[in-house]
N, C-alpha and C positions, 0 to 999 in steps of 0.2 A: 504494500500500500504506500501511497504517497504520504507526505507529511501534513498533519493538521497544524494550525498555528501553534507556536511554542506554548502559549498560555491556555490552550484549549482544555487541558486536564480531562481528557475523554474518560468517562466512566462506563458508558454503554454504547454498543453498536448493534445495529440490525441491518439485514439486507432484504431486498425486495425479492420474494420467491418467483415472481413473474419476470423480473428483470435483474438477474444476478449482478450485473455491473453497477446497479444503484445501491449505494450503501449510505446509511445514516449514522452519525456519531453525536453523542451529547456529553456535556461536561460542564466545567467551570464557567465557560464563556458562551454557553448556549448550544444550539443544534446546528450541525453541518451536514451537507449532502454532497455526495460524489456520484456522478453519472458515468464515471469511467473506471470503476473498480478501485477507487482510492488514489488515483494518480493526481487528481486535483480536487479541491474542496471549496464549497461555497457556504457562507453563513446563511442560515435560514431561520432566524429567530424573530421575524416580524410578528408582533403581537404578544410575545413573551415578556412580561413586565420585569422580572429579575432573571438575569442570564443563567444562573446556576441550575443545571438539570442533572438529576441523579439517576433517572431511569427512563427508558424509551421502549415503547412497544408498537408493533405494527400489526394490523389486521391482515392475516394471510389471505383472506378472501377478497379484501379490498385494500391492496397495498398502498393506495394513495391516502389511507386513513391511518394516522399515527397518533399516539398519546405520549406526552412528556410529563414527567413528575418532577416537581421542584422540592427542595428540602423542607419548605414550609407547609407542604401538603397540597399546594396548588397543582391542579391537573389541567393540562392544556390539550386541545384537540386540533389536529390539522386534517383537513379533508382534501388537500390539494398537493400531497407529496412534500409537505413541510415548507411550502412557499409562504403560507401564513398560518397563524395559530390564534386560538381564542381560549380564554379561561373558561373552564366548565363551572357553572353556577354551583355554589355551595362548597367549593374547595378552596384551600389556601388559608393564610393567616387572617384575611378579611372575614372569612366565614366563621372563624373561631371566636370572633368578638361578640 
């Protein structure tokens, strides 16, 4: 695989079962996507309020749908292959108040 940014701190990776060359990584500075098997990476955290992501999951039947979990309990959903994200209602530090 190619290199992620030095400060990415990747904690989780998933690959698209329908397009094996598409790989996602998440960590200290958000979510990244590679469309060439990890040779190059693009930041894809639009809509994620705090960049630190500790877990990433992909729906194998709908690989454009991904979930990203933040340390504060926030759960984000992307339905467009990580191009944009939205916070799921009732998750995160705001929901705990």
